[in-house]
N, C-alpha and C positions, 0 to 999 in steps of 0.2 A: 428464313435462312438460305442462302444460295445454294443451288445444287451444281455447281461447276464440276463436269466431268473430266477427270484426268485420264491420260492412256494407261496408267499404271493402277486404275481402279480395282479394288478386290472385289472378287464373286462374292455373290450372296451367300454361297455355301460357306466360304471363309467368316464372313461376318456372323453367320447363324453359329458356327463352331466357336468364334469368340464369346458369344453370349451364352452359350449351352457349357462351355468349359471344355470342349474336346481340342481346342486351340490352346496350346499352353507353350511354356518355356521362350526360346527366342522368337519363334514364330508369333506368339502373342505379343510381345513388345514390339515387333515389326508392326503389327495390326495397329496398336495404340499409337505409334508414331504417325502412321499414315494417317489415322484419324484425325490427328492433330493439323494436318495440313489440307486434307479432302474434304471438302464440304458436302459433297455427293454422298460419300460412304458414311460420314458422320450422320447424314440426314436419313440413310437407310437404317443405321443402328438405333437411332432415337425414335424411328416411326415403330420399329419391332418393338421396343420398350413401351412406347404407347399402347400399341396394340395389346400387349400383354397385360397392360393396366386395365383395360377394359372387360377382362375375364372376372366375371363375379362369381361369389360363392353360389348364387342360384343356378347360373348357367353350368357350372360344375356339377352341382346336384341332380340336374335334368340330364345330365351326360351319363350318370350312373357309371356302370362298368366300362363303358366307351368313352371315359373321359379324356384319355390320352389322343384317341382320335379326333375329339370335339376340339381340344386344344390346338392340334394342328390345323384344322378346319379354320379356326379363327384367325391363324396368323399365314394362312396359305397364299397371300398376295405376294410373299416374298419366298422364303424356304420354311419348311416345317421346323418349328422349333420343338425340341425334347422338352419333356416336362420337368427337367431337372435343373433348371435356370435357378441359380441361388441367390440369395439376399447378398452375398459378397459381390457378385457380379453387378448388381444394380448400384452397390455403392461405388465400386471402381469406375462405372459409366458416369455416374453423378460427379465424381471428382475430375474425370477426364474432360466434361463438356460444360462443367459450370462456368468456366472463365470465358467461353465463346457463347453459350446461350443461358443468360441469367434467368430468362423467363421460361425456359424449358419446363414442361410439366412433367416432373419425374416424382411422382407423389408415392406413398406408402401402400396404393391399392396394389401396385405391382407385387410389393413384398407380401401383402396379404393373399393375393391371389396365388402366388407362388407357393405360401404355406399351405394352403388349402390343397394345391395339387399333391404336395407332399403327403399330406395328412390322409387324402382320400387313396391314393396309391399304397400307403402304409396299410391302411386299414383293408384295403382289397387283398394284399398280399397275406395279411393275418388270417382273414377269413377263409380265403382260399387254402391255405395250409392248414388250417383247422378241419374245414369240412371235406378237403380231398383225401384225407387219410382214412383208409376203410376200416382200420383197426381201432379207431376212436368209439367209445361208447355211444351207440345211438338208442339206447334204452335206458330207464332210470338205474341209479347205482344199486337199489334195492329190487332184486328180481326174485321171481319165484322159482322154485326147483324146476319146473316144467319149461320156464323161460330159459334157465340156464343149461338146460338139457338140448333145447332146440337152437340156441345161439351161443355156444361156448366161446369164451374170451381170453385172450392172451394178456398177461399182465406186465411181464418184463423179461428181458431188456427189450426197448423200443427206442429207435433212432441213434444218434451217436453216443457212443460209450468210451470210456477210458479203457486202455488195454490192461488187464490185469491177469494174474496167474490163473484165476478161475473165472469164468463166466456162468452164471446161474440162470436158467431159462425157468420161467413161473408162469402158470396158467390157472384158470379156474378149475377146481376140483369138481368131481360129479359122482353121484351115487350109481350104483349098479353098473360100474365100470369094469371091464376085463382088463385092460391095458391102455395106456396113451402111447402115441407114435410121434416122436418128435422129428421134424424133417427142416434141415437147414440148407438152402439152396441159393445158388448164383444165378438170378433171373436172365442176366444178360447172355451168358453161355448155355443156360439151361442144364447146369450140371449139378448135382447132389454134393453138398459138402458133408453133411451128417444126418444120418438116420438111426434113431435109437428108439427102442421100446422101453416103457418104465410102468410100474405101478403107481408110482408117485406123481403128484402134479408139479413135478419140477424136476430138473436135471442139471447136474453140475458138469460144465464142459473144462476138462483140465488138459488131457493130452495132446488136442489138438488146436488150443488157442493160438499158439504160435502161427499156424497154419492160415489164420485169418489175416488177408492182406489190408493194411490199414488205408483207410480213404475208399475202400472198395465196397460198394453196396450189396449186402446180402439181405435174404428174405427168409422168415421161418414161420412155420404154422405146425399146429397140432391135430392129429386125428384121434377122435375119441371112439375106441371099440367097446361097444356095451356087451353085457353078458347075453342079450337077447339077439346079438348078431349085427345090430345095427351099427353104422358107423357116422358120425358127425365131424366135418372138418371146419376148423375156423379160418376166419380170413387170414391172409399173411400179413406180417408186420417187418417193417425196415429195420435192419440192424448195420451198423457201420462202426468200426472201430477207428478212433481219432488217430490222424497222424502224428 
């Protein structure tokens, strides 16, 4: 393929944006029209696609949690491509260049590599989301009374919830308890939204539900006040009312 350079050749940044989807609308159509007449820019785009096609599943597995940096390194001869290039982009490039380069090597290795990138990224996010939440159980479901005393656990609500007239906070009960102390607070501002003492292992919030701001992150925890004077505090859990 000839690589005749035109005075209006597009920058590598724009060409990368065309591949990763950040260039859209009229700008995207303008890029496609330019690729139809400029061999140099078309060559850059196809080289990017070929380079992405060389990324194998083994290389991605070796990259581990740094797979995004690894992908960028593999295509660093132009501009780093984000790992969100879609199969639809490949198909559009295939349609665009097929009439000019019948023998162009645009095979499904690229699509496979892209799918692997998405799977690895999605798995990483799921695992991070699961293991980065301190309130998730780190011990077996069936625990001894002694274990429950040392590590009391919150039950609900946790995460995003629908706004209702009543929100019931529940946590593990314990023997030899004098009282529980429920604390709901705003971590960003450091202010306490609610502090209540109760003899039961739950508390129904009614009068202040409307004061919870939708979309805002709150945290809550429970302090266990035992009859012998000892106090155990649970790890905090997130609480957010859906908008």
